[in-house]
N, C-alpha and C positions, 0 to 999 in steps of 0.2 A: 607352826610355832612362830611367834614374833616377839622380839625383845621389847622391853618397855622403852619409852622415849629416852630417859636419862641413861639407861643401861647401854643403849645403842651408842649414844654420844661418847660415853666412857670408852667403849670398845673401839671406837674410831680414833681415840686419842684426843678428843676435843676437851677443852677446859670449861666451856659453857655452852648453853643452848644457842646454836647458830641462828635460830629464828628470832631471838630476842634482840630488840634494838635495831632491826633492819629497816631502813626507810627506803621503800621501793615505790617509785613513781609509776602510776598507771593512768589509763584514760579516766578512770573514776576519780582519782586524786586530783587530776588537772581540772576536771569539771567541778569538783567540789570547791577547789581553791578559787576558781573564777567566780562561781556563783556566790560563795561566802564573802568574797571580797566586795562584790556588788551589794550584797545584803548588809554588810557592816557599814558601807558608806551611805546606804539608804536607811539605816536603822530599821531594817525589815525583819520579818519573821520567816524562817525557812526550816523545813524538815529534811533531814538526811536519812533516807530509808533504805534498808537492805537486810538480807538474811544474816543470821549469826555467822560470823567468819567472813563477811563480805569486805571487811576493811573500813567500816564506817568511822570508828573512833580514830584510826590511824590517819585517814583522809582529813578529818576535822582538825586533828591536832596539827597536822602539817600545814593546813590552811591558816589556822590561828597563829601559829608560830611566825608566820610571815607578816602579821599585822603589828606594826610598831606602836608602842605606847598603849595598847589595849588593856583594859581591866576585865579579866575573865571572872565571871561569877558562876559557881557551881553549888548544887545542893547536896550535902553529904548524907542525907537521910537514906538508909539502905533500902527501905521498903518504898519504892517509887510510887506504888499504888496509893500510898497514904500521904504523899506530899501535897500540902495545901498552899494556897496563895500566901498564907502567913509565913510558912516555912521559907518560901521564895523571897519574900520581903525581908525576913530576918537575915538570910544568906547574903542579900544584896547590901544591907547595912554593914554586916560584919566584913565583907570583902571590899567595900568601898571606903571604909572609915575606921577609926579607932573607937567609935562610939559603941555603947552597949544598946542593943535593940530594946525599944520600949514595947508596951503591950497595946493591943486593940487598935483603936483609931489613931493613937499617938504614933504607932509604928509606921502607918501609911504617911502621916504628915512628916515624920522624921526622914523618910526615904526621898520624898519629893525634892528637897533642895540638894541632896547628894547626887541624884540623877541629873538635876538641872545644871549643877555646877560642871559636871562632866560634859554635858551636851553643849552648853554655851561656851565652854572652854576648849571646844574642838576635841574633847576626849572621846573615847570609844568604850562603851560599856557593852559587854557581850555576855548574855545569860545562856549557859549551855546546860541542857537538861537531857541526861542519858535515860535510856529505857522509856522514852517518851510515850510509847504505845500503852504503857501502864498508868499514865496520869489520868486522874478522874476528869470527866467532862466538865464538872464545875470548876476545877482548877484551871483548865484551859480557857474557859470562858472568862474567868477572873483575870487571867494573864493578859487577855486582849484588853480588858478595861484598865489594867495597870499600865500597859504600853501607851494608852491614850492620855495619860496624865500630861499636863503642860507645865512649862516653867519659862516665864519671861518671853512668851510668844513661841517657844519651841515645843513641838509635839513629837510623840513617839521618840522617847528619850534614849532608848537602848535597843540593841539587837537581840533577837531570840533565835537560838539554834536548838532545834529538837532532834535528837538522835534516837532512832528506834528501828525495830525489826519490821514494823508496818506503819502506815501513815496514821499518826495519832488523830488526825482530823477526819478520818473516814468513819465517823460514828454519828449516830443520830443526835441532833441538837447542836451540831457544830458547823453547820453550813455557812453561817455568817463569818465565823472565825476562819474557816478554810478559804473563803474568798480573799482573805488578806494574807494568806500563807502560800509560799512556793514550796514545792515538794521535789526533791532530787532523789530519784531511784537509782541506787547503785547497781551496776550491771555485772559486777564481778570480773575476774580475770579472763582476758581473752587467752587463746591457746599460746600465742607468742609471749604474752605477759607471764603466763604460768611457767613457760619454759625459762624465761628470764629470771623469775623468782627463784626457781630451783638452782639455776646457775649462780645466783648471787648468795645463796646460803649454803647448799651442800653440793654444788656443781662439781667439785673435784672428786666426788665419790661416785659419779655417774658418767657413763659414756654418752656421747651425743645422741645416739639412736634411742637410748633409754629415756633421756629427757624429752625428746620429741614425742615419743610414744605416750609418756605419762601426761604431757600437756594436753593431749587430745581425749583423755579418758573422762567419763562422767565424774563430776565432782571436782575436777581440777580448776574450775572457775572460782572455787571457794578456798580461801587461805587455809582454814583449819582442815578441810578435807585433803587439800594438797599436801599439807604437812604430814597428816596421818598416812597418806599414800607413800610419801618418801620414807617414813619410818619402816613401813612394812616391806617395801622393796629392798631397802638396804639391810634389813634384818635377814631377809632371805639370802641375799648375796653373802653376808658374813657367815651365816650358818652353812653355806656351801663352800666356805673357805676362801672367799674373794672380798677385797675391800672396794672394788669397783662394780657397781651394778650395771647390768646389761639389759638389752631389750628382752632377753629370755626371762630375767627376774620379773620384769614388768608383766610379761605374758602369764607367768605362773600366778602372780598376785591378783592380777585383774580377772583371770579365769575363775578364781575362787570367790569373787565378790559379785553379787547380783548387780545388774546395771539397769534398773527400771526406767531411767530417763537418760539415755545416751545423749551426748552433746551433738549438735547439728552436724559437725564434721564427721561423726562416727555413725550417722544414721543413714541407712540406704535410702536413696531417693524414692519417694512415693510410699514410704512406710510410715504409718502413723502409730504402729504398735510398738510396745516395749520389747527390747531384745534381751535375751539372757546374757549373763556375763561373757560367755565364750563367743556368742554371736556378735555382741558389741565389739569384743576384742578383735574378732576376725575382720570386721569392717574397718576398724581403726588401724590395725597393724598389717593388713593385707599387703600393702605396698611398702612396708618398712622392713622386710627381711624375714617375716614369719613364713610366707609362701605357702607351699602345699602342706607343710607340717601342721599349720594352724587349721587349714581347711579340713584335713583328714580328721583331726581331733574334734572339730566342731561337728562333723557329720557323725562321728562315732557316738556323740552324746545325744 
């Protein structure tokens, strides 16, 4: 049995979700900030790619917040698969001016001086497109053409940041666009970063050994998976009558969860096969106090 997320927080005496609003710097966020800074200065097009829960949006937001005087343009249309270049142009007019977007060819002509004024005035216009892997190929091709518009000798008048779960350019017909785009693949949390994130959010409810053990388990590289793991482990501890989770709570929860892809630190050398949850747990926790008890349990299964 596991408590719901909010039920657990209430039972711990918390007033709000401790994961919300936490700015936690990782290797990924540092890489994203440096690369985006270069992209913005160069008015380049860059893709930030990573699985759901990898921290893409947080890394991009942190990087953009460090840019002074930038004008951020976003497209509010919920169905990203239906976003057209017209939608993008309209969003740019609305976010860069007080003008009402015109239609057809007039819209493109209306946008050019707005972008040109920002570029020649040393301004920074940054177009951020979320769920970019869903954008239509035709939209991405047209986006390249839009970036090539010139104004008073200036070309490539704005920066494009594409955020998605996969490389939006890795599709047929986009080879020319891809050659003009950098792609940053998010690596996820390292074991030490995962441990640090737990300490920064719910650390007072875990002992040190439990945090170290969780940080090495499969899925701990992903923010959402790590949060879910924290909920389950703390739920088990509370149901056992304790407000502090121990390595034993981690052992129980991890043993009940299949681990088809153990992290490198938890995989025996020379083994290319998936381990069961208990075998993966044994390799991870073997030197952390589980000892013979874990080995006996794994053999019994």
